DRENPA-315965 format. One record per atom (N, C-alpha, C): atom name; residue number from 1; x negated, y, z negated; residue in one letter. Coordinates in pm, whole numbers. Each point is the difference from the previous one (the first is absolute). Last residue first. Layout:
<nodes>
<node atome="CA" num="NUM" xx="X" yy="Y" zz="Z" residu="a"/>
...
</nodes>
This chain:
<nodes>
<node atome="N" num="81" xx="4667" yy="367" zz="2600" residu="x"/>
<node atome="CA" num="81" xx="-119" yy="-22" zz="-84" residu="x"/>
<node atome="C" num="81" xx="-25" yy="-147" zz="-34" residu="x"/>
<node atome="N" num="80" xx="377" yy="157" zz="266" residu="x"/>
<node atome="CA" num="80" xx="-122" yy="42" zz="66" residu="x"/>
<node atome="C" num="80" xx="-124" yy="-32" zz="-83" residu="x"/>
<node atome="N" num="79" xx="437" yy="-77" zz="-174" residu="x"/>
<node atome="CA" num="79" xx="-27" yy="-95" zz="108" residu="x"/>
<node atome="C" num="79" xx="-133" yy="34" zz="67" residu="x"/>
<node atome="N" num="78" xx="160" yy="294" zz="-326" residu="x"/>
<node atome="CA" num="78" xx="-39" yy="-127" zz="-64" residu="x"/>
<node atome="C" num="78" xx="-34" yy="-105" zz="106" residu="x"/>
<node atome="N" num="77" xx="168" yy="412" zz="147" residu="x"/>
<node atome="CA" num="77" xx="-136" yy="16" zz="-50" residu="x"/>
<node atome="C" num="77" xx="-49" yy="-127" zz="-70" residu="x"/>
<node atome="N" num="76" xx="447" yy="13" zz="149" residu="x"/>
<node atome="CA" num="76" xx="-91" yy="4" zz="115" residu="x"/>
<node atome="C" num="76" xx="-145" yy="12" zz="-44" residu="x"/>
<node atome="N" num="75" xx="336" yy="26" zz="-330" residu="x"/>
<node atome="CA" num="75" xx="-10" yy="-136" zz="53" residu="x"/>
<node atome="C" num="75" xx="-95" yy="-5" zz="119" residu="x"/>
<node atome="N" num="74" xx="96" yy="423" zz="-182" residu="x"/>
<node atome="CA" num="74" xx="-76" yy="-82" zz="-97" residu="x"/>
<node atome="C" num="74" xx="-20" yy="-141" zz="53" residu="x"/>
<node atome="N" num="73" xx="273" yy="293" zz="253" residu="x"/>
<node atome="CA" num="73" xx="-143" yy="32" zz="11" residu="x"/>
<node atome="C" num="73" xx="-86" yy="-80" zz="-99" residu="x"/>
<node atome="N" num="72" xx="464" yy="-74" zz="-32" residu="x"/>
<node atome="CA" num="72" xx="-53" yy="-47" zz="128" residu="x"/>
<node atome="C" num="72" xx="-145" yy="43" zz="20" residu="x"/>
<node atome="N" num="71" xx="238" yy="155" zz="-389" residu="x"/>
<node atome="CA" num="71" xx="-29" yy="-144" zz="-2" residu="x"/>
<node atome="C" num="71" xx="-62" yy="-51" zz="129" residu="x"/>
<node atome="N" num="70" xx="126" yy="476" zz="-54" residu="x"/>
<node atome="CA" num="70" xx="-96" yy="-48" zz="-100" residu="x"/>
<node atome="C" num="70" xx="-39" yy="-146" zz="19" residu="x"/>
<node atome="N" num="69" xx="310" yy="241" zz="295" residu="x"/>
<node atome="CA" num="69" xx="-108" yy="95" zz="-25" residu="x"/>
<node atome="C" num="69" xx="-107" yy="-55" zz="-96" residu="x"/>
<node atome="N" num="68" xx="398" yy="-257" zz="130" residu="x"/>
<node atome="CA" num="68" xx="-67" yy="47" zz="121" residu="x"/>
<node atome="C" num="68" xx="-124" yy="84" zz="-31" residu="x"/>
<node atome="N" num="67" xx="277" yy="-166" zz="-358" residu="x"/>
<node atome="CA" num="67" xx="-56" yy="-112" zz="76" residu="x"/>
<node atome="C" num="67" xx="-83" yy="51" zz="118" residu="x"/>
<node atome="N" num="66" xx="233" yy="318" zz="-256" residu="x"/>
<node atome="CA" num="66" xx="-108" yy="-61" zz="-79" residu="x"/>
<node atome="C" num="66" xx="-66" yy="-114" zz="77" residu="x"/>
<node atome="N" num="65" xx="383" yy="198" zz="187" residu="x"/>
<node atome="CA" num="65" xx="-114" yy="91" zz="6" residu="x"/>
<node atome="C" num="65" xx="-120" yy="-55" zz="-77" residu="x"/>
<node atome="N" num="64" xx="405" yy="-236" zz="-29" residu="x"/>
<node atome="CA" num="64" xx="-54" yy="-10" zz="135" residu="x"/>
<node atome="C" num="64" xx="-123" yy="89" zz="17" residu="x"/>
<node atome="N" num="63" xx="235" yy="31" zz="-405" residu="x"/>
<node atome="CA" num="63" xx="-64" yy="-131" zz="11" residu="x"/>
<node atome="C" num="63" xx="-64" yy="-17" zz="137" residu="x"/>
<node atome="N" num="62" xx="255" yy="384" zz="-73" residu="x"/>
<node atome="CA" num="62" xx="-123" yy="7" zz="-78" residu="x"/>
<node atome="C" num="62" xx="-76" yy="-132" zz="8" residu="x"/>
<node atome="N" num="61" xx="424" yy="22" zz="202" residu="x"/>
<node atome="CA" num="61" xx="-97" yy="81" zz="74" residu="x"/>
<node atome="C" num="61" xx="-133" yy="10" zz="-74" residu="x"/>
<node atome="N" num="60" xx="357" yy="-220" zz="-218" residu="x"/>
<node atome="CA" num="60" xx="-41" yy="-77" zz="119" residu="x"/>
<node atome="C" num="60" xx="-105" yy="77" zz="80" residu="x"/>
<node atome="N" num="59" xx="196" yy="215" zz="-371" residu="x"/>
<node atome="CA" num="59" xx="-87" yy="-109" zz="-44" residu="x"/>
<node atome="C" num="59" xx="-49" yy="-83" zz="119" residu="x"/>
<node atome="N" num="58" xx="309" yy="347" zz="92" residu="x"/>
<node atome="CA" num="58" xx="-124" yy="55" zz="-52" residu="x"/>
<node atome="C" num="58" xx="-97" yy="-111" zz="-40" residu="x"/>
<node atome="N" num="57" xx="435" yy="-122" zz="136" residu="x"/>
<node atome="CA" num="57" xx="-81" yy="47" zz="113" residu="x"/>
<node atome="C" num="57" xx="-134" yy="56" zz="-46" residu="x"/>
<node atome="N" num="56" xx="311" yy="-124" zz="-331" residu="x"/>
<node atome="CA" num="56" xx="-50" yy="-118" zz="69" residu="x"/>
<node atome="C" num="56" xx="-89" yy="39" zz="118" residu="x"/>
<node atome="N" num="55" xx="218" yy="343" zz="-235" residu="x"/>
<node atome="CA" num="55" xx="-103" yy="-61" zz="-83" residu="x"/>
<node atome="C" num="55" xx="-61" yy="-121" zz="70" residu="x"/>
<node atome="N" num="54" xx="366" yy="202" zz="211" residu="x"/>
<node atome="CA" num="54" xx="-116" yy="90" zz="1" residu="x"/>
<node atome="C" num="54" xx="-115" yy="-57" zz="-81" residu="x"/>
<node atome="N" num="53" xx="416" yy="-224" zz="-2" residu="x"/>
<node atome="CA" num="53" xx="-66" yy="-15" zz="130" residu="x"/>
<node atome="C" num="53" xx="-125" yy="88" zz="8" residu="x"/>
<node atome="N" num="52" xx="264" yy="46" zz="-383" residu="x"/>
<node atome="CA" num="52" xx="-54" yy="-137" zz="5" residu="x"/>
<node atome="C" num="52" xx="-77" yy="-22" zz="130" residu="x"/>
<node atome="N" num="51" xx="235" yy="403" zz="-51" residu="x"/>
<node atome="CA" num="51" xx="-126" yy="-1" zz="-73" residu="x"/>
<node atome="C" num="51" xx="-62" yy="-139" zz="-4" residu="x"/>
<node atome="N" num="50" xx="431" yy="73" zz="186" residu="x"/>
<node atome="CA" num="50" xx="-105" yy="45" zz="92" residu="x"/>
<node atome="C" num="50" xx="-137" yy="3" zz="-69" residu="x"/>
<node atome="N" num="49" xx="378" yy="-113" zz="-260" residu="x"/>
<node atome="CA" num="49" xx="-22" yy="-101" zz="103" residu="x"/>
<node atome="C" num="49" xx="-111" yy="40" zz="97" residu="x"/>
<node atome="N" num="48" xx="155" yy="301" zz="-348" residu="x"/>
<node atome="CA" num="48" xx="-84" yy="-109" zz="-51" residu="x"/>
<node atome="C" num="48" xx="-30" yy="-106" zz="107" residu="x"/>
<node atome="N" num="47" xx="92" yy="513" zz="149" residu="x"/>
<node atome="CA" num="47" xx="73" yy="-101" zz="-74" residu="x"/>
<node atome="C" num="47" xx="-93" yy="-117" zz="-35" residu="x"/>
<node atome="N" num="46" xx="-143" yy="535" zz="52" residu="x"/>
<node atome="CA" num="46" xx="13" yy="-126" zz="72" residu="x"/>
<node atome="C" num="46" xx="84" yy="-97" zz="-83" residu="x"/>
<node atome="N" num="45" xx="-205" yy="476" zz="-72" residu="x"/>
<node atome="CA" num="45" xx="140" yy="-18" zz="41" residu="x"/>
<node atome="C" num="45" xx="18" yy="-123" zz="88" residu="x"/>
<node atome="N" num="44" xx="-406" yy="162" zz="-246" residu="x"/>
<node atome="CA" num="44" xx="8" yy="5" zz="146" residu="x"/>
<node atome="C" num="44" xx="140" yy="-21" zz="56" residu="x"/>
<node atome="N" num="43" xx="-107" yy="11" zz="-482" residu="x"/>
<node atome="CA" num="43" xx="-96" yy="92" zz="61" residu="x"/>
<node atome="C" num="43" xx="24" yy="21" zz="149" residu="x"/>
<node atome="N" num="42" xx="261" yy="-316" zz="-251" residu="x"/>
<node atome="CA" num="42" xx="30" yy="138" zz="-41" residu="x"/>
<node atome="C" num="42" xx="-92" yy="100" zz="69" residu="x"/>
<node atome="N" num="41" xx="-74" yy="-458" zz="71" residu="x"/>
<node atome="CA" num="41" xx="129" yy="35" zz="60" residu="x"/>
<node atome="C" num="41" xx="41" yy="142" zz="-39" residu="x"/>
<node atome="N" num="40" xx="-395" yy="-182" zz="-188" residu="x"/>
<node atome="CA" num="40" xx="-16" yy="32" zz="142" residu="x"/>
<node atome="C" num="40" xx="132" yy="36" zz="67" residu="x"/>
<node atome="N" num="39" xx="3" yy="-136" zz="-460" residu="x"/>
<node atome="CA" num="39" xx="-76" yy="123" zz="16" residu="x"/>
<node atome="C" num="39" xx="-9" yy="40" zz="148" residu="x"/>
<node atome="N" num="38" xx="209" yy="-408" zz="-102" residu="x"/>
<node atome="CA" num="38" xx="77" yy="110" zz="-56" residu="x"/>
<node atome="C" num="38" xx="-72" yy="133" zz="22" residu="x"/>
<node atome="N" num="37" xx="-222" yy="-397" zz="123" residu="x"/>
<node atome="CA" num="37" xx="110" yy="31" zz="92" residu="x"/>
<node atome="C" num="37" xx="83" yy="117" zz="-50" residu="x"/>
<node atome="N" num="36" xx="-340" yy="-169" zz="-278" residu="x"/>
<node atome="CA" num="36" xx="-57" yy="72" zz="114" residu="x"/>
<node atome="C" num="36" xx="109" yy="39" zz="99" residu="x"/>
<node atome="N" num="35" xx="127" yy="-268" zz="-363" residu="x"/>
<node atome="CA" num="35" xx="-42" yy="132" zz="-49" residu="x"/>
<node atome="C" num="35" xx="-54" yy="85" zz="115" residu="x"/>
<node atome="N" num="34" xx="104" yy="-448" zz="90" residu="x"/>
<node atome="CA" num="34" xx="122" yy="79" zz="-21" residu="x"/>
<node atome="C" num="34" xx="-32" yy="141" zz="-49" residu="x"/>
<node atome="N" num="33" xx="-363" yy="-307" zz="59" residu="x"/>
<node atome="CA" num="33" xx="65" yy="37" zz="126" residu="x"/>
<node atome="C" num="33" xx="123" yy="86" zz="-18" residu="x"/>
<node atome="N" num="32" xx="-371" yy="-211" zz="-297" residu="x"/>
<node atome="CA" num="32" xx="61" yy="132" zz="-18" residu="x"/>
<node atome="C" num="32" xx="72" yy="48" zz="126" residu="x"/>
<node atome="N" num="31" xx="-199" yy="-441" zz="-15" residu="x"/>
<node atome="CA" num="31" xx="35" yy="25" zz="-140" residu="x"/>
<node atome="C" num="31" xx="78" yy="130" zz="-16" residu="x"/>
<node atome="N" num="30" xx="-158" yy="-128" zz="433" residu="x"/>
<node atome="CA" num="30" xx="83" yy="-109" zz="-52" residu="x"/>
<node atome="C" num="30" xx="50" yy="32" zz="-140" residu="x"/>
<node atome="N" num="29" xx="-300" yy="295" zz="212" residu="x"/>
<node atome="CA" num="29" xx="130" yy="5" zz="69" residu="x"/>
<node atome="C" num="29" xx="93" yy="-110" zz="-50" residu="x"/>
<node atome="N" num="28" xx="-440" yy="5" zz="-166" residu="x"/>
<node atome="CA" num="28" xx="72" yy="118" zz="-47" residu="x"/>
<node atome="C" num="28" xx="137" yy="13" zz="66" residu="x"/>
<node atome="N" num="27" xx="-289" yy="-342" zz="146" residu="x"/>
<node atome="CA" num="27" xx="48" yy="-28" zz="-136" residu="x"/>
<node atome="C" num="27" xx="80" yy="118" zz="-53" residu="x"/>
<node atome="N" num="26" xx="-207" yy="58" zz="415" residu="x"/>
<node atome="CA" num="26" xx="105" yy="-100" zz="11" residu="x"/>
<node atome="C" num="26" xx="59" yy="-33" zz="-137" residu="x"/>
<node atome="N" num="25" xx="-372" yy="290" zz="22" residu="x"/>
<node atome="CA" num="25" xx="121" yy="64" zz="52" residu="x"/>
<node atome="C" num="25" xx="116" yy="-98" zz="10" residu="x"/>
<node atome="N" num="24" xx="-421" yy="-173" zz="-129" residu="x"/>
<node atome="CA" num="24" xx="52" yy="90" zz="-102" residu="x"/>
<node atome="C" num="24" xx="130" yy="66" zz="46" residu="x"/>
<node atome="N" num="23" xx="-233" yy="-259" zz="312" residu="x"/>
<node atome="CA" num="23" xx="60" yy="-85" zz="-102" residu="x"/>
<node atome="C" num="23" xx="62" yy="84" zz="-112" residu="x"/>
<node atome="N" num="22" xx="-244" yy="225" zz="328" residu="x"/>
<node atome="CA" num="22" xx="122" yy="-54" zz="58" residu="x"/>
<node atome="C" num="22" xx="73" yy="-89" zz="-99" residu="x"/>
<node atome="N" num="21" xx="-422" yy="162" zz="-123" residu="x"/>
<node atome="CA" num="21" xx="97" yy="110" zz="3" residu="x"/>
<node atome="C" num="21" xx="134" yy="-47" zz="56" residu="x"/>
<node atome="N" num="20" xx="-356" yy="-305" zz="8" residu="x"/>
<node atome="CA" num="20" xx="39" yy="26" zz="-139" residu="x"/>
<node atome="C" num="20" xx="105" yy="110" zz="-7" residu="x"/>
<node atome="N" num="19" xx="-192" yy="-88" zz="416" residu="x"/>
<node atome="CA" num="19" xx="90" yy="-110" zz="-38" residu="x"/>
<node atome="C" num="19" xx="47" yy="18" zz="-143" residu="x"/>
<node atome="N" num="18" xx="-317" yy="310" zz="162" residu="x"/>
<node atome="CA" num="18" xx="129" yy="15" zz="69" residu="x"/>
<node atome="C" num="18" xx="98" yy="-110" zz="-37" residu="x"/>
<node atome="N" num="17" xx="-442" yy="-26" zz="-171" residu="x"/>
<node atome="CA" num="17" xx="72" yy="114" zz="-58" residu="x"/>
<node atome="C" num="17" xx="136" yy="19" zz="65" residu="x"/>
<node atome="N" num="16" xx="-285" yy="-332" zz="180" residu="x"/>
<node atome="CA" num="16" xx="42" yy="-35" zz="-135" residu="x"/>
<node atome="C" num="16" xx="81" yy="112" zz="-65" residu="x"/>
<node atome="N" num="15" xx="-193" yy="79" zz="424" residu="x"/>
<node atome="CA" num="15" xx="107" yy="-99" zz="9" residu="x"/>
<node atome="C" num="15" xx="53" yy="-34" zz="-138" residu="x"/>
<node atome="N" num="14" xx="-374" yy="280" zz="24" residu="x"/>
<node atome="CA" num="14" xx="119" yy="69" zz="53" residu="x"/>
<node atome="C" num="14" xx="119" yy="-95" zz="5" residu="x"/>
<node atome="N" num="13" xx="-417" yy="-182" zz="-114" residu="x"/>
<node atome="CA" num="13" xx="58" yy="77" zz="-110" residu="x"/>
<node atome="C" num="13" xx="124" yy="78" zz="45" residu="x"/>
<node atome="N" num="12" xx="-232" yy="-236" zz="332" residu="x"/>
<node atome="CA" num="12" xx="51" yy="-95" zz="-99" residu="x"/>
<node atome="C" num="12" xx="65" yy="72" zz="-116" residu="x"/>
<node atome="N" num="11" xx="-224" yy="250" zz="330" residu="x"/>
<node atome="CA" num="11" xx="132" yy="-45" zz="45" residu="x"/>
<node atome="C" num="11" xx="60" yy="-104" zz="-93" residu="x"/>
<node atome="N" num="10" xx="-436" yy="156" zz="-106" residu="x"/>
<node atome="CA" num="10" xx="94" yy="112" zz="3" residu="x"/>
<node atome="C" num="10" xx="140" yy="-45" zz="40" residu="x"/>
<node atome="N" num="9" xx="-356" yy="-312" zz="22" residu="x"/>
<node atome="CA" num="9" xx="38" yy="30" zz="-138" residu="x"/>
<node atome="C" num="9" xx="104" yy="111" zz="-6" residu="x"/>
<node atome="N" num="8" xx="-182" yy="-96" zz="417" residu="x"/>
<node atome="CA" num="8" xx="81" yy="-112" zz="-44" residu="x"/>
<node atome="C" num="8" xx="49" yy="22" zz="-143" residu="x"/>
<node atome="N" num="7" xx="-304" yy="309" zz="177" residu="x"/>
<node atome="CA" num="7" xx="132" yy="15" zz="62" residu="x"/>
<node atome="C" num="7" xx="94" yy="-112" zz="-43" residu="x"/>
<node atome="N" num="6" xx="-447" yy="-24" zz="-145" residu="x"/>
<node atome="CA" num="6" xx="69" yy="113" zz="-63" residu="x"/>
<node atome="C" num="6" xx="139" yy="20" zz="58" residu="x"/>
<node atome="N" num="5" xx="-277" yy="-329" zz="198" residu="x"/>
<node atome="CA" num="5" xx="36" yy="-38" zz="-137" residu="x"/>
<node atome="C" num="5" xx="77" yy="110" zz="-71" residu="x"/>
<node atome="N" num="4" xx="-188" yy="71" zz="435" residu="x"/>
<node atome="CA" num="4" xx="120" yy="-85" zz="2" residu="x"/>
<node atome="C" num="4" xx="48" yy="-36" zz="-140" residu="x"/>
<node atome="N" num="3" xx="-275" yy="462" zz="83" residu="x"/>
<node atome="CA" num="3" xx="-22" yy="-142" zz="20" residu="x"/>
<node atome="C" num="3" xx="130" yy="-79" zz="-18" residu="x"/>
<node atome="N" num="2" xx="-47" yy="482" zz="-57" residu="x"/>
<node atome="CA" num="2" xx="2" yy="-42" zz="138" residu="x"/>
<node atome="C" num="2" xx="-16" yy="-150" zz="18" residu="x"/>
<node atome="N" num="1" xx="-7" yy="339" zz="-382" residu="x"/>
<node atome="CA" num="1" xx="120" yy="-79" zz="17" residu="x"/>
<node atome="C" num="1" xx="10" yy="-49" zz="144" residu="x"/>
</nodes>
C-alpha cells in the first residue's frame, strides 16, 4: 500500500463511505428527528431546542472532518498523479 495509486484508491473509498454515512445521518435526522429528540432528551435530560443545535454541530463537525481527513488527501493525490 505504498504506491500512489493504492493511496489514492484508499482515500477515494474513505471519502465515498464518509459522504454516504453523512448523507444517511442527515436523512435519518430529517425523517426521524422528533423520535430521536424524544429518546435523547429522556436519556440525557436535554430540551428539544438544545438538541437541534447539538445535531447540527455534530453533522457540521463530521462534514468538516470528512473534508479535511479524506477528501483533501484524495484531491492532493489525484493532483500529484
